[in-house]
C-alpha positions in Angstrom: 45.3 -44.6 -0.6 44.2 -44.4 3.1 45.9 -41.6 5.3 48.3 -43.1 8.1 47.4 -42.9 11.9 50.9 -40.2 11.9 49.9 -38.6 9.2 46.3 -37.9 10.7 48.1 -37.0 14.2 50.2 -34.4 12.4 47.4 -32.9 10.4 45.2 -32.5 13.0 42.3 -30.2 11.9 42.4 -32.1 8.7 41.7 -35.6 9.8 38.0 -34.8 10.2 38.1 -33.6 6.5 40.1 -37.2 5.8 37.2 -39.2 7.2 34.5 -37.1 5.6 36.2 -38.0 2.0 36.9 -41.7 3.2 40.5 -40.7 2.4 40.6 -41.8 -0.9 43.6 -39.9 -1.8 46.8 -39.3 -0.1 47.2 -36.8 2.5 48.7 -34.2 0.8 46.2 -34.2 -1.7 43.6 -33.8 1.1 45.4 -30.9 2.2 44.5 -29.2 -1.3 40.9 -30.4 -1.0 40.7 -28.8 2.2 42.3 -25.5 1.2 39.7 -25.3 -1.8 36.8 -25.9 0.9 38.2 -23.2 3.1 38.1 -20.7 0.2 34.9 -21.6 -1.3 33.4 -21.6 2.3 35.1 -18.1 2.9 33.9 -16.9 -0.5 30.2 -18.1 0.5 30.3 -16.6 3.7 31.8 -13.2 2.5 28.8 -12.8 -0.2 26.3 -13.7 2.7 27.8 -11.3 4.9 27.6 -8.4 1.6 23.9 -9.7 1.0 23.0 -8.8 4.8 24.8 -5.6 4.6 23.0 -4.4 1.6 19.8 -5.9 2.6 17.2 -3.1 2.8 15.4 -3.2 6.0 11.6 -3.7 4.8 12.7 -7.0 2.7 14.5 -10.3 3.5 17.6 -11.5 1.5 18.6 -15.1 1.2 20.8 -17.1 -1.3 20.7 -14.0 -3.9 16.8 -13.7 -3.5 15.7 -10.3 -2.2 11.9 -10.7 -1.3 10.0 -7.0 -0.8 6.6 -8.5 -1.5 3.4 -7.8 0.4 5.3 -4.9 2.0 2.9 -2.1 1.2 5.6 -0.2 -0.6 5.0 3.0 -2.9 7.4 4.1 -5.5 8.6 6.7 -2.9 9.2 4.2 0.0 10.9 1.7 -2.3 14.4 1.0 -1.3 17.1 2.9 -3.2 19.4 -0.3 -3.7 19.5 -3.7 -3.3 22.6 -6.5 -2.6 24.9 -6.4 -5.8 24.6 -10.3 -6.0 21.2 -10.3 -6.2 19.4 -12.8 -8.8 16.1 -12.8 -7.9 13.9 -9.6 -7.0 10.3 -10.2 -5.4 8.4 -6.9 -5.8 5.0 -8.2 -5.9 1.9 -7.4 -4.2 2.6 -3.7 -3.5 1.4 -0.3 -4.3 4.6 0.6 -7.1 3.2 2.8 -10.0 6.8 3.0 -11.6 10.6 2.1 -10.7 13.3 4.7 -10.2 15.3 5.4 -13.4 18.5 3.1 -13.1 17.5 1.4 -9.5 18.3 -2.1 -11.7 21.0 -1.3 -13.4 23.5 -2.0 -10.9 22.2 -5.8 -10.2 24.0 -7.5 -13.3 23.3 -11.0 -11.9 19.2 -10.1 -11.8 17.4 -12.6 -14.1 14.2 -12.7 -12.5 11.9 -10.0 -11.2 8.3 -10.6 -9.7 6.5 -7.1 -10.5 2.6 -8.6 -10.5 0.2 -7.1 -8.2 1.2 -3.7 -8.3 -0.8 -0.9 -9.8 1.7 0.3 -12.7 0.9 3.7 -14.1 1.6 3.5 -17.8 2.8 7.0 -18.9 6.2 8.4 -19.2 7.1 7.3 -15.9 6.8 3.7 -16.8 9.6 3.9 -19.7 12.5 2.9 -17.6 10.7 -0.3 -16.4 9.6 -1.1 -19.8 13.3 -1.0 -21.2 14.5 -2.9 -18.5 11.6 -5.7 -19.4 12.6 -5.6 -22.8 16.0 -6.6 -22.2 15.4 -9.7 -20.3 15.2 -12.9 -21.9 13.5 -14.7 -19.1 9.4 -14.8 -19.9 8.5 -14.8 -16.2 10.1 -11.6 -15.8 8.2 -10.1 -18.7 5.0 -11.4 -18.5 3.8 -10.4 -15.3 3.6 -6.6 -15.3 0.6 -5.1 -16.5 -1.1 -1.5 -16.5 -3.4 -0.4 -14.2 -3.9 3.1 -15.6 -5.0 5.1 -17.5 -8.0 3.7 -18.4 -7.5 2.9 -21.9 -4.4 0.9 -21.2 -5.8 -1.0 -18.1 -4.8 -4.5 -18.2 -2.3 -4.4 -21.1 1.1 -6.2 -20.7 3.7 -3.3 -20.3 6.4 -4.7 -22.9 3.6 -5.4 -25.3 3.0 -1.7 -25.1 4.3 0.7 -28.0 6.7 3.8 -26.8 4.4 5.7 -28.9 1.4 4.7 -26.7 3.2 5.7 -23.4 4.0 8.7 -24.8 0.6 9.6 -25.7 -0.5 9.0 -22.2 2.2 11.5 -21.3 0.7 14.1 -23.7 -2.6 13.3 -21.7 -1.3 14.1 -18.4 0.4 16.9 -19.4 -2.5 18.4 -21.1 -4.7 18.0 -17.8 -1.7 19.3 -15.8 -1.8 22.6 -18.0 -5.7 22.6 -17.7 -5.4 22.3 -13.9 -3.0 25.1 -14.2 -5.0 27.7 -16.1 -7.8 27.0 -14.0 -5.8 27.4 -10.6 -4.6 30.5 -12.3 -8.1 31.9 -13.5 -9.3 31.1 -9.9 -6.5 33.4 -8.6 -6.9 36.5 -10.6 -10.5 36.2 -10.2 -10.0 36.4 -6.3 -7.4 39.1 -6.4 -10.0 41.2 -8.7 -12.5 40.4 -6.0 -10.6 41.4 -3.4 -9.1 44.5 -5.1 -13.1 45.3 -5.8 -13.7 45.2 -2.2 -11.1 47.4 -1.3 -12.0 50.4 -3.8 -15.7 49.9 -2.5 -14.5 50.2 1.2 -12.3 53.3 0.4 -15.2 54.8 -1.8 -17.4 54.3 1.4 -15.1 55.6 3.9 -14.6 58.7 1.6 -18.6 59.1 1.4 -18.8 58.9 5.2 -16.1 61.3 5.6 -17.7 64.0 3.4 -21.2 63.4 5.3 -19.2 63.9 8.6 -17.3 66.9 7.4 -20.6 68.1 6.0 -22.5 67.8 9.4 -19.6 69.5 11.1 -19.9 72.6 9.1 
C-alpha cells in the first residue's frame, strides 16, 4: 500500500524513507523500518567511533581491519593494544622478532593476521605466537610466518616447528648467555687483579723511595 500525502506530511522525516523504500508497505510499518535503520546506523557509528578511539597512532583502522604494515615496527615499539572489534590485523613487512605475550588474546573477532616479511626469532620468545597460530583455522593466518633465526631454523614455517625445537633454541641462547657472563666475569676479575697488583707495586716502590730518602738524610 502507498503512503498517503497526509501521512507523509505527518511523519515529516519519514517521507524520505518512504520514497527510498517506494512505500511498498503501510506507514506504520515504515516507522518500524526507519527505527531499525536508525538502530543499525547507530550501532555501526558507535563501532566506528570505538575503532577510531582504540586505533594506534602508527596504524590505520577501517571496517575492522587494522593496518600496521610497513611501519618499521619492532617488538619494543609495537602497540600494546588494538581495537576490540578487529577482524584482520596486518603486521607484515616490519622488524618484529616476537609478539608480546597476550597481545592477541583480547581480540575475539580476529580471524586473519598478516605476519610475513618479519625477521621472526624462533626461540622461547616465539612460543606465544606459535600457540596462537595453532589455534587458528584460517590457513592464510598460519602459513605466512617463517623463522629468520637461529640459522638452523631459518626459513621454517613457525607452526610446523615442534615445541622441543624451540626449547632447544632457548637452551642454546641460555648457554651463549652463560658463556658471555662467564667471560665478562673473568675479564672483570682479571682487571681487578691487575689494579690490585699495580697498587701493591706502587706502595712497595713508594716505601723503597722513602727508605732511600731517610738513608740519605742520615
